[in-house]
C-alpha positions as CSV (number, residue, x, y, z in Angstrom):
1,M,-130.5,-85.5,91.0
2,A,-128.5,-82.6,89.4
3,R,-129.1,-84.2,86.1
4,L,-132.8,-84.3,86.7
5,R,-132.8,-80.7,87.7
6,D,-130.9,-79.8,84.5
7,N,-133.3,-81.8,82.3
8,H,-136.2,-79.8,84.0
9,L,-134.5,-76.6,83.4
10,H,-133.8,-77.6,79.8
11,W,-137.5,-78.4,79.2
12,S,-138.7,-75.2,80.9
13,S,-136.3,-73.1,78.8
14,S,-137.0,-75.0,75.5
15,L,-140.8,-74.7,75.9
16,L,-140.8,-71.0,76.6
17,P,-141.1,-70.4,72.8
18,L,-144.2,-72.6,72.9
19,R,-145.8,-70.2,75.4
20,L,-144.8,-67.1,73.3
21,L,-145.8,-68.8,70.1
22,N,-149.4,-69.1,71.5
23,F,-149.3,-65.6,72.8
24,F,-148.6,-64.2,69.3
25,I,-150.8,-66.6,67.4
26,Y,-153.8,-65.6,69.4
27,G,-152.6,-62.0,69.2
28,T,-152.6,-62.2,65.4
29,M,-156.1,-63.7,65.4
30,V,-157.6,-60.9,67.5
31,I,-156.1,-58.2,65.4
32,F,-157.9,-59.7,62.4
33,A,-161.1,-60.4,64.4
34,A,-161.5,-57.0,66.0
35,F,-159.9,-54.5,63.5
36,F,-160.0,-56.0,60.0
37,Q,-163.6,-54.9,59.6
38,L,-162.7,-51.3,60.3
39,Y,-160.0,-51.5,57.6
40,L,-162.5,-52.7,55.1
41,Q,-164.8,-49.9,56.1
42,D,-162.0,-47.4,55.6
43,I,-161.4,-48.6,52.0
44,G,-165.0,-48.0,51.1
45,M,-166.8,-51.3,51.7
46,D,-170.4,-51.0,53.1
47,K,-171.8,-53.3,55.9
48,L,-173.3,-55.9,53.5
49,E,-170.1,-56.2,51.5
50,I,-168.1,-56.6,54.7
51,G,-170.5,-59.2,56.1
52,T,-170.4,-61.1,52.9
53,L,-166.7,-61.1,52.8
54,M,-166.3,-62.2,56.4
55,S,-168.8,-65.1,55.8
56,I,-166.4,-66.6,53.3
57,G,-164.2,-67.8,56.3
58,P,-166.6,-70.4,57.6
59,L,-167.2,-71.8,54.1
60,I,-163.5,-72.1,53.4
61,S,-162.9,-73.8,56.8
62,L,-165.2,-76.7,55.6
63,A,-162.4,-77.7,53.1
64,A,-159.4,-76.3,55.0
65,N,-159.8,-78.1,58.3
66,P,-159.9,-81.6,56.8
67,F,-157.0,-80.7,54.5
68,W,-154.7,-79.6,57.3
69,R,-155.7,-82.5,59.5
70,Y,-154.8,-84.8,56.6
71,I,-151.4,-83.1,55.9
72,S,-150.6,-83.1,59.6
73,D,-151.3,-86.9,59.9
74,R,-149.3,-87.6,56.7
75,R,-146.3,-85.5,57.8
76,Q,-146.5,-86.5,61.5
77,N,-144.7,-83.2,62.2
78,P,-147.1,-80.6,63.6
79,R,-144.4,-78.0,63.9
80,A,-143.6,-78.0,60.2
81,V,-147.3,-77.9,59.3
82,L,-147.9,-75.0,61.6
83,L,-144.9,-73.2,60.2
84,A,-146.3,-73.6,56.7
85,M,-149.7,-72.2,57.8
86,L,-148.1,-69.2,59.4
87,I,-145.9,-68.4,56.4
88,G,-148.9,-68.8,54.0
89,L,-150.9,-66.5,56.3
90,L,-148.2,-63.9,56.3
91,V,-148.0,-63.9,52.5
92,M,-151.7,-63.8,52.0
93,G,-152.1,-61.1,54.7
94,H,-149.5,-59.0,52.8
95,L,-151.4,-59.5,49.6
96,V,-154.8,-58.7,51.1
97,F,-153.6,-55.2,52.1
98,K,-152.0,-54.6,48.7
99,V,-154.8,-55.5,46.2
100,N,-156.8,-52.7,44.7
101,T,-160.0,-54.3,43.4
102,F,-162.7,-56.1,45.2
103,H,-162.4,-59.2,43.0
104,L,-158.8,-59.6,44.0
105,L,-159.7,-58.9,47.6
106,Y,-162.2,-61.8,47.7
107,L,-159.6,-64.1,46.1
108,T,-156.9,-63.2,48.5
109,M,-159.2,-63.3,51.4
110,S,-160.3,-66.8,50.5
111,L,-156.7,-67.9,50.4
112,L,-156.0,-66.2,53.8
113,F,-159.0,-68.0,55.4
114,F,-157.5,-71.3,54.0
115,F,-154.4,-70.8,56.1
116,Q,-156.1,-69.2,59.0
117,S,-159.1,-71.4,59.8
118,A,-157.2,-74.4,61.2
119,L,-154.5,-72.3,62.9
120,L,-155.7,-72.6,66.4
121,S,-156.5,-76.3,66.3
122,Q,-153.0,-77.0,64.8
123,S,-151.5,-74.9,67.6
124,N,-153.4,-77.0,70.2
125,S,-152.1,-80.2,68.5
126,L,-148.6,-78.8,68.9
127,I,-149.0,-78.1,72.6
128,L,-150.3,-81.7,73.1
129,G,-147.3,-83.0,71.2
130,Y,-144.8,-81.2,73.3
131,T,-146.5,-81.8,76.7
132,E,-147.4,-85.5,76.2
133,G,-145.6,-87.6,78.7
134,T,-144.4,-84.6,80.7
135,K,-145.6,-83.0,83.8
136,F,-146.5,-79.8,81.9
137,K,-150.3,-79.2,81.5
138,F,-152.1,-78.2,78.3
139,G,-154.0,-75.4,80.0
140,A,-150.8,-73.6,81.1
141,F,-149.8,-73.1,77.5
142,R,-153.3,-72.4,76.2
143,L,-153.5,-69.7,78.9
144,W,-150.8,-67.8,77.1
145,G,-153.0,-67.7,74.0
146,S,-155.8,-66.1,76.1
147,L,-153.2,-63.6,77.4
148,G,-152.1,-62.8,73.8
149,W,-155.8,-62.3,72.6
150,T,-156.6,-60.1,75.6
151,F,-153.6,-57.8,75.8
152,I,-152.9,-57.4,72.1
153,A,-156.6,-56.5,71.6
154,L,-156.0,-53.7,74.2
155,A,-152.7,-52.5,72.7
156,A,-153.6,-52.8,69.0
157,G,-156.1,-49.9,68.9
158,P,-153.7,-47.1,69.9
159,I,-150.9,-48.5,67.7
160,I,-153.2,-48.7,64.6
161,D,-154.4,-45.2,65.3
162,A,-150.9,-43.8,65.7
163,I,-149.6,-45.4,62.4
164,G,-152.7,-44.7,60.3
165,Q,-154.9,-46.7,57.9
166,Y,-152.3,-49.4,57.2
167,G,-151.3,-49.7,60.8
168,I,-153.3,-52.9,60.9
169,S,-151.2,-54.4,58.0
170,L,-148.0,-53.6,59.9
171,L,-149.2,-54.9,63.3
172,F,-150.6,-58.1,61.7
173,S,-147.3,-58.8,59.9
174,V,-145.2,-58.1,63.0
175,T,-147.1,-60.5,65.3
176,L,-147.1,-63.1,62.6
177,M,-143.3,-62.9,62.1
178,L,-142.8,-63.2,65.9
179,A,-144.9,-66.3,65.8
180,I,-142.9,-67.7,63.0
181,S,-139.6,-66.9,64.9
182,F,-140.8,-68.7,68.0
183,T,-142.0,-71.8,65.9
184,L,-138.4,-72.0,64.4
185,W,-137.0,-71.7,67.9
186,L,-138.9,-74.8,69.1
187,P,-137.1,-78.1,69.2
188,S,-138.0,-80.6,66.5
189,I,-140.8,-83.0,67.2
190,R,-142.4,-86.0,65.7
191,Q,-146.0,-87.1,66.4
192,T,-148.1,-90.1,65.3
193,A,-151.3,-89.6,63.6
194,T,-154.3,-89.1,66.0
195,T,-157.1,-88.0,63.6
196,L,-160.2,-90.2,63.9
197,S,-162.0,-90.6,60.6
198,L,-165.7,-90.1,60.5
199,K,-167.8,-92.8,58.9
200,S,-170.7,-91.8,56.7
201,A,-172.9,-94.4,58.4
202,D,-172.2,-92.7,61.8
203,I,-173.1,-89.4,60.4
204,L,-176.4,-90.7,59.0
205,R,-177.2,-92.3,62.3
206,T,-176.4,-89.1,64.1
207,F,-178.8,-87.1,61.8
208,R,-181.5,-89.7,62.9
209,Q,-181.2,-88.8,66.5
210,K,-184.2,-86.4,66.7
211,Y,-183.4,-84.8,70.1
212,F,-179.8,-84.1,69.1
213,I,-180.9,-82.5,65.7
214,A,-183.5,-80.4,67.5
215,F,-180.7,-79.3,70.0
216,V,-178.5,-78.3,67.1
217,L,-181.2,-76.4,65.3
218,F,-182.0,-74.4,68.4
219,G,-178.3,-73.8,68.9
220,I,-178.1,-72.3,65.4
221,L,-180.8,-69.7,66.4
222,V,-178.7,-68.7,69.5
223,S,-175.4,-68.8,67.6
224,I,-176.3,-66.5,64.6
225,P,-176.7,-63.4,66.7
226,N,-173.5,-64.0,68.5
227,S,-171.7,-64.4,65.2
228,I,-173.3,-61.2,64.0
229,N,-172.0,-59.4,67.1
230,V,-168.4,-60.8,66.5
231,I,-168.4,-59.3,63.0
232,F,-170.3,-56.1,63.4
233,M,-169.6,-55.0,67.0
234,P,-166.4,-53.0,66.1
235,L,-168.4,-51.2,63.3
236,F,-171.2,-50.4,65.8
237,I,-168.7,-48.9,68.2
238,T,-167.2,-46.6,65.5
239,D,-170.7,-45.6,64.2
240,L,-171.4,-44.4,67.7
241,G,-168.2,-42.3,67.5
242,G,-165.9,-44.7,69.3
243,S,-162.2,-45.2,68.7
244,R,-160.1,-48.2,67.9
245,L,-158.9,-48.1,71.6
246,Q,-162.6,-48.6,72.6
247,V,-162.9,-51.4,70.2
248,G,-159.8,-53.1,71.7
249,G,-161.1,-52.4,75.2
250,A,-164.5,-54.1,74.4
251,V,-162.6,-57.1,73.1
252,F,-160.4,-57.1,76.2
253,L,-163.3,-57.0,78.5
254,S,-165.1,-59.8,76.6
255,T,-162.3,-62.2,77.4
256,A,-161.0,-60.8,80.8
257,F,-163.0,-63.4,82.8
258,E,-163.1,-66.2,80.3
259,V,-160.7,-68.5,82.2
260,L,-162.5,-67.9,85.5
261,A,-165.8,-68.8,83.8
262,F,-164.4,-72.1,82.5
263,V,-162.9,-73.0,85.8
264,L,-166.1,-72.4,87.6
265,L,-168.2,-74.3,85.1
266,N,-165.8,-77.1,85.2
267,R,-166.0,-77.3,89.0
268,Y,-169.7,-76.7,89.7
269,L,-171.8,-78.0,86.7
270,K,-173.5,-81.3,87.3
271,R,-173.2,-84.0,84.6
272,K,-177.0,-84.5,84.4
273,I,-178.9,-83.9,81.2
274,T,-182.0,-82.1,82.7
275,Y,-179.7,-79.8,84.8
276,L,-177.6,-79.0,81.8
277,M,-180.7,-78.3,79.6
278,G,-181.9,-76.0,82.2
279,C,-178.4,-74.2,82.2
280,I,-178.3,-73.7,78.4
281,T,-181.9,-72.3,78.5
282,I,-180.7,-69.8,81.1
283,V,-177.6,-68.9,79.2
284,S,-179.7,-68.4,76.1
285,L,-181.9,-66.0,78.0
286,L,-178.8,-64.1,79.1
287,F,-177.7,-63.9,75.5
288,A,-181.2,-62.3,74.7
289,L,-180.6,-59.8,77.5
290,R,-177.2,-59.0,76.1
291,W,-178.5,-58.3,72.6
292,N,-181.3,-56.2,74.1
293,L,-178.7,-54.1,76.0
294,M,-176.7,-53.7,72.8
295,S,-179.8,-52.5,70.9
296,E,-180.3,-49.8,73.6
297,A,-176.7,-48.7,73.7
298,T,-176.0,-45.0,72.6
299,Y,-172.3,-44.7,73.7
300,P,-169.3,-46.7,72.9
301,V,-168.5,-47.2,76.7
302,Q,-171.8,-48.9,77.2
303,I,-170.9,-51.5,74.6
304,M,-167.5,-52.0,76.3
305,F,-169.2,-53.0,79.6
306,I,-171.9,-55.0,77.9
307,Q,-169.1,-57.2,76.5
308,L,-168.4,-58.3,80.1
309,L,-171.4,-60.7,79.6
310,H,-169.4,-62.5,76.9
311,S,-167.5,-64.8,79.3
312,V,-170.8,-65.9,80.9
313,T,-172.9,-66.2,77.7
314,F,-170.5,-67.6,75.1
315,G,-168.3,-69.5,77.7
316,G,-171.4,-71.1,79.2
317,F,-173.0,-71.8,75.9
318,F,-169.9,-73.4,74.5
319,Y,-169.2,-75.5,77.6
320,V,-172.6,-76.7,78.3
321,G,-173.4,-77.4,74.7
322,T,-170.3,-79.6,74.3
323,R,-171.3,-81.5,77.4
324,L,-174.9,-82.0,76.2
325,T,-173.7,-83.3,72.9
326,T,-172.0,-86.2,74.6
327,L,-175.2,-86.9,76.8
328,L,-177.7,-86.7,73.8
329,L,-175.8,-89.3,71.8
330,P,-174.6,-92.9,72.3
331,K,-170.9,-93.3,72.6
332,P,-170.3,-94.6,69.1
333,L,-171.9,-91.4,67.6
334,R,-170.2,-88.8,69.9
335,A,-167.3,-88.0,67.4
336,S,-169.7,-87.4,64.5
337,G,-172.0,-85.4,66.8
338,Q,-169.3,-83.1,67.9
339,A,-168.3,-82.5,64.2
340,I,-171.9,-81.8,63.2
341,Y,-172.4,-79.5,66.2
342,A,-169.1,-77.5,65.5
343,F,-170.0,-77.2,61.8
344,A,-173.5,-75.9,62.5
345,L,-172.6,-73.5,65.3
346,S,-169.3,-72.2,63.8
347,G,-169.6,-72.8,60.0
348,L,-173.3,-72.5,59.1
349,S,-174.1,-69.9,61.7
350,G,-171.1,-67.8,60.6
351,V,-172.2,-67.9,56.9
352,I,-175.8,-66.9,57.8
353,A,-174.6,-64.2,60.2
354,G,-172.3,-62.4,57.8
355,S,-174.9,-62.0,55.0
356,L,-178.0,-61.6,57.1
357,G,-176.4,-59.3,59.7
358,G,-174.7,-57.2,57.0
359,W,-177.9,-56.8,55.1
360,I,-180.0,-55.7,58.1
361,F,-177.1,-53.4,59.4
362,Q,-176.8,-51.8,56.0
363,N,-180.4,-51.2,55.4
364,F,-182.0,-50.8,58.8
365,G,-179.2,-50.1,61.3
366,A,-177.6,-51.7,64.2
367,V,-180.6,-51.3,66.6
368,L,-182.9,-53.5,64.4
369,M,-180.1,-56.0,63.8
370,Y,-179.6,-56.6,67.6
371,R,-183.4,-56.7,68.2
372,M,-183.6,-59.3,65.5
373,G,-180.9,-61.1,67.5
374,V,-183.1,-60.9,70.6
375,I,-186.0,-62.6,68.8
376,M,-183.9,-65.4,67.3
377,T,-182.3,-66.1,70.6
378,L,-185.6,-66.2,72.5
379,F,-186.9,-68.7,70.0
380,G,-183.8,-70.8,70.6
381,A,-184.3,-70.5,74.4
382,L,-187.9,-71.5,74.0
383,G,-186.9,-74.6,72.1
384,Y,-184.3,-75.6,74.8
385,A,-187.0,-75.0,77.5
386,A,-189.4,-77.3,75.6
387,M,-186.7,-80.0,75.4
388,W,-186.0,-79.6,79.1
389,Y,-189.6,-80.1,79.9
390,R,-190.1,-83.1,77.7
391,I,-186.9,-84.8,79.0
392,H,-187.9,-83.9,82.6
393,Q,-191.3,-85.6,82.1
394,N,-190.4,-88.6,80.0
395,G,-186.7,-89.1,80.7
396,Y,-184.1,-89.8,77.9
397,T,-181.8,-92.5,77.0
398,P,-179.8,-92.2,73.7
399,G,-180.1,-95.1,71.4
400,L,-178.5,-96.2,68.1
401,T,-180.7,-96.1,65.1
402,R,-180.3,-98.8,62.4
403,I,-179.2,-97.8,58.9
404,E,-180.9,-99.9,56.3
405,P,-178.5,-101.4,53.6
């Protein structure tokens, strides 16, 4: 009995670095997501240039994610791969803040995105590797990531303001070095390959699923305005006279109830396609309301409180959309469907959002940018409503389509 208790205490103490690692990884990500745009503005870039630069990330991720999955499977050592990504991110982050021409900035940012884009998925794989076969739950460790995102977002603003223009560089480096330290502190681990390869035939069959492709297209219309807000909301706050503290506060409020939203959705949502189609239509309408409120905002504090809707809108959209992907496709195509859905809503939407949002913001202002978001989101909601009506009237059963040789 004493030996079992000692083993439990050993595991608890040895996995404390895993909790802290997730805290600082997500903290590093939120520093970049919330404050890097303000740094770019401080060094003289306009809204279109900032949007174009930030849209590189989704493009780079198309190559970076498969690359890091392949390396992780070959090495079968997620800790070592994560460490390589963190060190690469630290080096590239240092160079990004040192370059003095836009050409070098674009080059170093591309390399930074290469190390950053798969960081969260790799940290999730690491958690699963350490908790597999134990009584520890994935969610307990992932929660520390949410805490890091939330509280570092709130603390970063005053710290950056106190240090000055290059405060973001220092804070970014410190959080990354802490993440590297806790990675080194973890016990060594070996993990067998788990990546499922996607077959081209399955991808072709998925594209022939008309209901699913319509669902993805309507999802892109809803996702683009959300990606625009992620990129340009900090700049909008400062344009209204807000501080970095208020930027951090807005990010803090956007995630404050995220965990609660996912718990409630998991408990009360029915696994029925018509019910979920109705839910995603309502969530899309709430997105449209959110962008309309943003277009009417005249004070930074208003934006901060509007961000409270993020947990309901983005959380609901992500959760319900993932559920619907599995219901709209037959089981053999679900893996390829999830990959297409993630690419469209994260990659493609992000690329369009950076360029389109930056051009509108630069030439016509934030009000028109958000009103355009309202229109796009309403078209997406209308499409979802049409899908709901058709499925409600005719029913729906996913079927495999044949690929001719």
